[in-house]
C-alpha positions as CSV (number, residue, x, y, z in Angstrom):
1,X,148.1,-57.7,274.3
2,X,145.3,-56.8,276.7
3,X,146.9,-57.9,280.0
4,X,144.1,-56.6,282.2
5,X,141.5,-58.5,280.3
6,X,143.6,-61.7,280.6
7,X,144.0,-61.2,284.3
8,X,140.2,-60.5,284.7
9,X,139.3,-63.6,282.7
10,X,141.7,-65.9,284.7
11,X,140.1,-64.5,287.8
12,X,136.7,-65.6,286.5
13,X,138.1,-69.0,285.6
14,X,139.4,-69.5,289.2
15,X,136.0,-68.6,290.6
16,X,134.3,-71.1,288.3
17,X,136.9,-73.7,289.4
18,X,135.9,-73.1,293.0
19,X,132.3,-73.8,291.8
20,X,133.4,-77.0,290.1
21,X,134.9,-78.2,293.4
22,X,131.4,-78.3,294.9
23,X,130.9,-81.6,293.1
24,X,133.6,-83.5,295.1
25,X,132.8,-81.5,298.2
26,X,129.1,-82.6,298.2
27,X,130.3,-86.2,297.4
28,X,132.6,-86.1,300.4
29,X,129.8,-84.9,302.6
30,X,127.5,-87.7,301.4
31,X,130.1,-90.4,302.0
32,X,131.6,-88.9,305.2
33,X,135.1,-88.5,303.7
34,X,136.6,-85.9,305.9
35,X,140.1,-85.9,304.4
36,X,138.8,-85.2,300.9
37,X,136.3,-82.7,302.3
38,X,139.1,-80.7,303.9
39,X,141.3,-80.9,300.8
40,X,138.7,-79.8,298.3
41,X,137.2,-77.2,300.5
42,X,140.6,-75.6,301.2
43,X,141.5,-75.5,297.5
44,X,138.1,-74.1,296.6
45,X,138.6,-71.3,299.2
46,X,142.0,-70.5,297.7
47,X,140.6,-70.4,294.2
48,X,137.7,-68.2,295.3
49,X,139.9,-65.7,297.0
50,X,142.4,-65.4,294.2
51,X,139.6,-65.3,291.6
52,X,138.0,-62.4,293.5
53,X,141.2,-60.5,293.8
54,X,142.0,-60.9,290.1
55,X,138.5,-60.1,288.8
56,X,137.2,-57.6,291.3
57,X,138.1,-54.7,289.0
58,X,136.6,-54.9,285.5
59,X,138.9,-53.6,282.7
60,X,137.7,-50.6,280.7
61,X,139.0,-52.2,277.5
62,X,137.1,-55.5,277.1
63,X,138.1,-56.0,273.5
64,X,139.7,-59.3,272.6
65,X,142.1,-59.8,269.7
66,X,143.0,-63.1,268.2
67,X,146.2,-63.5,270.1
68,X,144.4,-62.5,273.4
69,X,141.9,-65.3,272.8
70,X,144.7,-67.9,272.3
71,X,146.6,-66.7,275.4
72,X,143.5,-66.7,277.5
73,X,142.5,-70.2,276.5
74,X,146.0,-71.6,277.1
75,X,146.6,-69.9,280.4
76,X,143.1,-70.8,281.6
77,X,143.7,-74.5,281.0
78,X,147.1,-74.3,282.7
79,X,145.7,-72.5,285.7
80,X,142.7,-74.9,286.0
81,X,145.1,-77.8,286.0
82,X,147.6,-76.3,288.5
83,X,144.9,-75.7,291.1
84,X,142.9,-78.8,290.1
85,X,145.9,-81.0,291.1
86,X,146.1,-79.5,294.6
87,X,143.3,-81.6,296.3
88,X,145.0,-84.8,295.1
89,X,148.1,-83.9,297.0
90,X,146.3,-82.5,300.1
91,X,144.1,-85.6,300.4
92,X,147.1,-87.9,300.0
93,X,145.6,-89.7,297.0
94,X,148.5,-88.6,294.9
95,X,151.3,-87.2,297.1
96,X,153.7,-86.2,294.3
97,X,152.6,-82.9,292.7
98,X,153.9,-83.7,289.2
99,X,151.9,-86.9,289.3
100,X,148.9,-85.1,290.5
101,X,149.3,-82.5,287.8
102,X,149.6,-85.2,285.2
103,X,146.4,-86.8,286.4
104,X,144.6,-83.4,286.4
105,X,145.7,-82.4,283.0
106,X,144.8,-85.8,281.7
107,X,141.3,-85.3,283.2
108,X,140.7,-81.8,281.9
109,X,142.0,-82.6,278.4
110,X,139.9,-85.7,278.4
111,X,142.9,-87.9,277.8
112,X,142.4,-90.5,280.5
113,X,146.1,-91.4,280.9
114,X,146.7,-92.2,284.5
115,X,149.5,-92.7,287.0
116,X,147.3,-94.5,289.4
117,X,147.8,-98.3,289.6
118,X,144.6,-100.2,288.8
119,X,145.0,-102.2,292.0
120,X,144.6,-99.1,294.2
121,X,142.1,-97.2,292.1
122,X,139.0,-98.7,293.9
123,X,140.5,-97.9,297.3
124,X,140.4,-94.1,296.6
125,X,137.7,-92.0,298.2
126,X,134.6,-91.3,296.3
127,X,135.3,-87.5,296.2
128,X,138.6,-88.1,294.5
129,X,137.1,-90.5,292.0
130,X,134.3,-88.2,291.0
131,X,136.6,-85.3,290.7
132,X,138.8,-87.3,288.2
133,X,135.7,-88.1,286.1
134,X,134.1,-84.6,286.5
135,X,137.2,-83.0,285.0
136,X,136.5,-85.0,281.8
137,X,132.9,-83.6,281.6
138,X,134.1,-80.0,282.2
139,X,136.9,-80.3,279.7
140,X,134.9,-82.2,277.1
141,X,133.0,-79.2,275.7
142,X,135.5,-76.7,276.8
143,X,136.0,-74.7,279.9
144,X,135.8,-71.3,278.2
145,X,132.8,-72.3,276.2
146,X,131.1,-73.1,279.6
147,X,132.1,-69.6,280.9
148,X,130.8,-67.9,277.8
149,X,127.5,-69.7,278.2
150,X,127.1,-68.4,281.7
151,X,128.9,-65.1,281.7
152,X,129.5,-63.1,278.5
153,X,132.9,-61.5,278.3
154,X,133.1,-59.1,275.4
155,X,130.4,-59.8,272.8
156,X,131.1,-61.1,269.4
157,X,134.9,-61.1,270.0
158,X,134.4,-64.2,272.1
159,X,134.6,-66.0,268.8
160,X,138.4,-65.8,269.2
161,X,138.1,-67.8,272.4
162,X,135.8,-70.4,270.8
163,X,138.0,-70.9,267.8
164,X,141.0,-71.4,270.1
165,X,139.3,-73.9,272.3
166,X,137.0,-75.8,270.0
167,X,138.5,-78.8,268.2
168,X,138.6,-78.9,264.4
169,X,139.9,-76.9,261.4
170,X,137.0,-74.5,261.2
171,X,134.6,-73.2,263.8
172,X,131.4,-71.4,263.0
173,X,128.6,-69.9,265.0
174,X,125.2,-71.8,265.1
175,X,123.4,-68.5,265.7
176,X,124.5,-64.9,265.3
177,X,125.4,-64.4,269.0
178,X,128.4,-66.3,270.4
179,X,126.9,-66.6,273.8
180,X,123.7,-68.2,272.4
181,X,125.9,-70.6,270.4
182,X,127.7,-71.6,273.7
183,X,124.4,-72.1,275.5
184,X,123.0,-74.3,272.6
185,X,126.2,-76.4,272.7
186,X,126.0,-77.0,276.4
187,X,122.2,-77.7,276.3
188,X,122.9,-80.5,273.8
189,X,125.9,-81.7,275.8
190,X,123.9,-81.8,279.1
191,X,120.9,-83.5,277.5
192,X,123.0,-86.3,276.0
193,X,124.8,-86.7,279.3
194,X,121.6,-86.9,281.2
195,X,120.1,-89.5,278.8
196,X,123.3,-91.6,279.1
197,X,123.2,-91.4,282.9
198,X,119.6,-92.6,283.0
199,X,120.3,-95.4,280.6
200,X,123.2,-96.6,282.7
201,X,121.0,-96.6,285.8
202,X,118.8,-99.2,284.1
203,X,121.7,-101.6,284.5
204,X,120.6,-102.0,288.1
205,X,117.5,-103.6,286.8
206,X,118.9,-105.7,284.0
207,X,122.3,-106.8,285.4
208,X,122.5,-110.4,286.6
209,X,125.6,-109.7,288.7
210,X,124.5,-107.6,291.7
211,X,128.1,-107.0,292.8
212,X,129.1,-105.2,289.6
213,X,125.8,-103.6,288.6
214,X,125.9,-99.9,287.8
215,X,124.8,-97.9,290.8
216,X,124.2,-94.1,290.9
217,X,127.8,-93.2,291.7
218,X,129.3,-95.5,289.1
219,X,126.7,-94.3,286.5
220,X,127.5,-90.7,287.2
221,X,131.3,-91.2,286.9
222,X,130.9,-93.3,283.8
223,X,128.5,-90.8,282.2
224,X,131.1,-88.0,282.8
225,X,133.9,-90.1,281.4
226,X,131.9,-91.1,278.3
227,X,130.4,-87.7,277.6
228,X,133.8,-86.0,277.8
229,X,135.3,-88.9,275.8
230,X,137.9,-89.1,278.7
231,X,138.0,-92.6,280.0
232,X,138.7,-92.3,283.7
233,X,136.8,-95.1,285.4
234,X,136.1,-96.1,289.0
235,X,137.1,-99.8,288.6
236,X,140.6,-101.2,288.1
237,X,139.5,-103.0,284.9
238,X,137.8,-100.0,283.4
239,X,134.4,-101.2,282.0
240,X,135.2,-104.9,281.8
241,X,133.4,-106.0,284.9
242,X,130.2,-104.3,284.0
243,X,127.4,-106.0,282.1
244,X,127.3,-106.3,278.3
245,X,124.3,-103.8,278.5
246,X,126.6,-101.1,280.0
247,X,129.3,-101.8,277.4
248,X,126.8,-101.5,274.5
249,X,125.3,-98.3,275.9
250,X,128.8,-96.8,276.3
251,X,129.7,-97.9,272.8
252,X,126.8,-96.1,271.3
253,X,127.3,-92.9,273.3
254,X,131.1,-92.8,272.7
255,X,130.3,-92.6,269.0
256,X,127.5,-90.0,269.6
257,X,129.8,-87.7,271.5
258,X,132.4,-88.1,268.7
259,X,130.1,-86.4,266.2
260,X,130.1,-82.7,265.6
261,X,127.6,-81.1,267.9
262,X,126.5,-78.8,265.1
263,X,125.0,-81.9,263.5
264,X,122.6,-82.4,266.4
265,X,121.5,-78.8,266.2
266,X,120.9,-79.1,262.5
267,X,119.0,-82.4,263.0
268,X,116.8,-80.7,265.6
269,X,116.0,-78.1,263.0
270,X,115.1,-80.9,260.6
271,X,118.1,-80.1,258.3
272,X,118.9,-83.8,258.1
273,X,121.0,-83.5,254.9
274,X,123.2,-80.9,256.4
275,X,123.4,-82.8,259.7
276,X,124.5,-86.0,258.0
277,X,127.3,-84.4,256.2
278,X,130.4,-85.9,254.5
279,X,132.5,-85.8,257.7
280,X,129.8,-87.7,259.7
281,X,129.5,-90.2,256.8
282,X,133.2,-90.7,256.6
283,X,133.5,-91.1,260.3
284,X,130.8,-93.8,260.5
285,X,132.3,-95.6,257.5
286,X,135.7,-95.7,259.1
287,X,134.2,-97.0,262.3
288,X,132.2,-99.8,260.6
289,X,135.0,-100.9,258.4
290,X,137.5,-101.1,261.2
291,X,135.0,-102.9,263.5
292,X,134.4,-105.5,260.8
293,X,138.2,-106.0,260.2
294,X,139.0,-106.3,263.9
295,X,136.1,-108.6,264.6
296,X,137.2,-111.0,261.9
297,X,140.8,-110.8,263.1
298,X,140.3,-111.4,266.8
299,X,137.6,-114.1,266.2
300,X,139.6,-116.2,263.7
301,X,142.7,-115.9,265.9
302,X,140.9,-117.2,268.9
303,X,141.6,-114.2,271.1
304,X,140.8,-114.7,274.7
305,X,137.4,-113.2,275.7
306,X,136.3,-113.1,272.0
307,X,135.9,-116.8,271.3
308,X,132.3,-116.4,270.0
309,X,131.2,-114.2,267.2
310,X,128.9,-112.2,269.5
311,X,131.7,-111.5,271.9
312,X,134.1,-110.6,269.1
313,X,131.6,-108.1,267.7
314,X,130.9,-106.5,271.1
315,X,134.5,-106.2,272.2
316,X,135.7,-104.9,268.8
317,X,132.9,-102.4,268.5
318,X,133.6,-101.1,272.0
319,X,137.3,-100.9,271.5
320,X,137.2,-99.2,268.1
321,X,134.6,-96.8,269.4
322,X,136.6,-96.1,272.5
323,X,139.8,-95.4,270.6
324,X,138.5,-93.4,267.6
325,X,136.4,-91.3,270.0
326,X,139.6,-91.0,272.1
327,X,137.7,-92.1,275.2
328,X,140.1,-94.9,276.3
329,X,137.7,-97.2,278.1
330,X,138.5,-100.9,277.8
331,X,136.6,-104.2,278.1
332,X,139.6,-106.4,277.1
333,X,143.3,-105.8,277.1
334,X,143.7,-105.0,273.4
335,X,147.5,-105.0,273.9
336,X,147.2,-108.8,273.7
337,X,145.3,-108.7,270.4
338,X,146.9,-109.8,267.0
339,X,149.3,-107.4,265.4
340,X,146.9,-106.6,262.5
341,X,144.2,-105.4,265.0
342,X,146.7,-103.4,267.0
343,X,147.9,-101.7,263.8
344,X,144.4,-100.6,262.9
345,X,143.8,-99.4,266.5
346,X,146.9,-97.2,266.3
347,X,145.8,-95.8,263.0
348,X,142.4,-94.7,264.3
349,X,144.1,-93.2,267.3
350,X,145.6,-90.7,264.9
351,X,142.4,-90.1,262.9
352,X,140.2,-89.4,266.0
353,X,136.7,-88.0,266.1
354,X,134.8,-85.3,264.2
355,X,135.5,-81.6,264.5
356,X,133.3,-79.8,267.0
357,X,132.9,-82.9,269.1
358,X,134.4,-83.8,272.6
359,X,136.8,-86.2,270.9
360,X,140.5,-85.7,270.1
361,X,142.9,-86.8,267.4
362,X,143.7,-85.1,264.1
363,X,139.9,-85.1,263.2
364,X,138.1,-86.7,260.3
365,X,137.5,-83.3,258.5
366,X,141.3,-82.7,258.3
367,X,141.8,-86.2,257.0
368,X,139.2,-85.6,254.3
369,X,140.9,-82.3,253.3
370,X,144.3,-83.9,253.2
371,X,143.1,-86.8,251.0
372,X,141.3,-84.5,248.7
373,X,144.3,-82.2,248.6
374,X,146.5,-85.2,247.6
375,X,144.1,-86.1,244.9
376,X,144.1,-82.5,243.6
377,X,147.9,-82.5,243.5
378,X,148.0,-85.8,241.6
379,X,145.5,-84.3,239.1
380,X,147.5,-81.2,238.7
381,X,150.6,-83.3,237.8
382,X,148.7,-85.1,235.1
383,X,146.9,-82.0,233.8
384,X,148.8,-78.8,234.9
385,X,146.4,-76.5,233.2
386,X,143.3,-77.6,235.0
387,X,141.9,-75.5,237.9
388,X,140.1,-77.5,240.6
389,X,139.2,-76.5,244.1
390,X,138.8,-78.8,247.1
391,X,135.1,-79.1,248.0
392,X,133.3,-80.7,251.0
393,X,129.5,-81.1,250.7
394,X,129.6,-79.3,247.4
395,X,131.1,-76.2,249.1
396,X,134.6,-75.0,248.2
397,X,137.2,-75.2,251.0
398,X,139.0,-71.9,251.3
399,X,142.7,-71.7,250.8
400,X,143.0,-70.4,254.3
401,X,141.5,-73.6,255.8
402,X,143.6,-75.7,253.5
403,X,146.8,-73.9,254.6
404,X,145.7,-74.2,258.2
405,X,145.2,-77.9,257.9
406,X,148.6,-78.4,256.3
407,X,150.3,-76.2,258.9
408,X,148.5,-78.3,261.7
409,X,149.7,-81.6,260.3
410,X,153.3,-80.4,260.0
411,X,153.3,-78.9,263.5
412,X,151.6,-82.1,264.9
413,X,154.4,-84.3,263.6
414,X,157.2,-81.9,264.6
415,X,155.8,-81.9,268.2
416,X,155.5,-85.7,268.0
417,X,159.1,-86.1,266.9
418,X,160.4,-83.7,269.5
419,X,158.5,-85.5,272.2
420,X,160.0,-88.8,271.1
421,X,163.5,-87.2,271.4
422,X,162.7,-85.9,274.9
423,X,161.4,-89.2,276.0
424,X,164.4,-91.1,274.6
425,X,166.3,-91.2,277.9
426,X,163.4,-93.3,279.2
427,X,163.5,-95.4,276.1
428,X,166.1,-97.8,277.3
429,X,163.9,-99.3,280.0
430,X,160.5,-98.5,278.4
431,X,161.0,-99.4,274.8
432,X,160.2,-97.7,271.5
433,X,156.7,-99.0,271.3
434,X,155.8,-97.8,274.8
435,X,157.2,-94.3,274.2
436,X,155.6,-94.0,270.7
437,X,152.1,-95.0,271.8
438,X,152.4,-93.0,275.0
439,X,152.9,-89.9,273.0
440,X,150.2,-91.0,270.5
441,X,147.8,-91.5,273.4
442,X,148.6,-88.1,275.0
443,X,148.8,-85.8,272.0
444,X,145.6,-87.3,270.6
445,X,143.9,-87.3,274.1
446,X,143.2,-91.0,274.1
447,X,144.6,-92.5,277.3
448,X,145.9,-96.0,276.9
449,X,148.5,-97.0,274.4
450,X,150.3,-100.3,273.8
451,X,153.0,-102.3,275.7
452,X,153.7,-100.8,279.1
453,X,151.0,-98.1,278.7
454,X,148.3,-100.5,277.5
455,X,144.9,-100.9,279.1
456,X,146.4,-102.9,282.0
457,X,149.3,-100.5,282.6
458,X,149.8,-96.8,283.5
459,X,152.1,-93.9,283.1
460,X,153.6,-93.9,286.6
461,X,157.0,-95.3,285.5
462,X,157.9,-92.3,283.4
463,X,160.4,-89.8,284.8
464,X,159.2,-86.4,286.1
465,X,160.6,-84.7,283.0
466,X,158.9,-87.2,280.7
467,X,155.6,-86.6,282.5
468,X,156.0,-82.9,281.9
469,X,156.6,-83.5,278.2
470,X,153.5,-85.6,278.1
471,X,151.5,-83.0,280.0
472,X,152.5,-80.5,277.3
473,X,151.4,-83.0,274.6
474,X,148.0,-83.4,276.3
475,X,147.4,-79.7,276.5
476,X,148.7,-79.1,273.0
477,X,146.5,-81.9,271.6
478,X,143.4,-80.7,273.3
479,X,143.9,-77.0,272.3
480,X,144.8,-77.8,268.6
481,X,148.5,-77.1,269.1
482,X,148.8,-73.4,268.3
483,X,147.3,-71.9,271.4
484,X,150.0,-73.6,273.5
485,X,152.8,-72.8,271.0
486,X,151.9,-69.1,270.9
487,X,152.9,-68.8,274.6
488,X,156.5,-69.4,273.5
489,X,156.5,-66.6,270.8
490,X,158.1,-63.4,272.2
491,X,155.9,-61.3,269.9
492,X,152.8,-62.6,271.7
493,X,153.6,-60.6,274.8
494,X,154.1,-57.2,273.2
495,X,151.5,-54.7,274.3
496,X,150.6,-53.7,270.7
């Protein structure tokens, strides 16, 4: 274990977090919010000082092994969250530190689960609101990927960090140099976010309701939340009070940010067949099938707010896109929808987005591998002598990837079951459905669940211990489980 390199990298992370705080600091200056200005400035100063102390001496050995990469990623996200929660407490927006930590982890992991009641959300200062949304944008592509794009750490061995932080069963470089790969990913990410922001600003022209039209601040926060597939909004009803135009734009971009960013790079290089691969096709097929099924169900059942076919299509498309992308925005309280629609929504919560996107969940590529693996096993039972490999896009899937996917699924449900047990003491008052979907929403980085944690509810009623369990679930889900679990293995901390 390269402890000096871990210390050095965490120092860099703290300095970058101080830089991130400039966004709420500038916002506080613009709106004259002195309490938030003091809170964010003080925290930025602490981060800058500690970051300088920890990174002032560069280690001689800059090499990173696989376990070093996993530990660096896990500790970086924990450190970011621990300090990112401080301004919430200092500003008085969230006085309880465990609650503030829950909100911050939910932001950085792009979960969007909140302990803030919708009735008081709009009364928070602008600096606090934009910090909540900005944490989504920072965490969407990955904090360490951002650092690698700006400041290279140790050459090609940065791939250990990218593999630990990037979502999906397999991570590959777009170009030979890892830093260039990180830069390309962030250029695409930034470009899509900018396009989304500009399109949202058009709402000020097309919106008929001047009170709820999308201004610059709202557009920026919504763009951050959509791009990071996070879901923190600035209004108590999420996206419901905005115009249908805004809802349609968010629907489209939630899906765009759910697609592997490698596909955009390949499309720009005119490799359209490779860009529109089997994972993208399967993802879009699932989306359209579920949208069609939910539309028919809520329309024929006379669901409030979806009494016309056009409304049913718009709300079902938005909700399905929001949940499968693990964003968590809402235009209607889908907790009130028919049971069939709610069942489909819970299922797509587990499926999630594509690998290499900003979305969470198990990932479509893993589902494909699992389904093909099941088919292969059935075929082997019928014809034991045959030899058939799992292929995706006519390329064989290595046994290492297959083993990794199987291990991931087993670990996922072990953590899920353990979380259910840990939350059981709260179950008497909360109910099984609340706890089940709360864990589903947190480990898949979605945000809202059903029952008490539905779109009109929040997570404030959970005990401090339960919130800590859900915090772990959010971090584990965002970091693909194993980077968090490796922290608990004694062998990880041996020097050799």
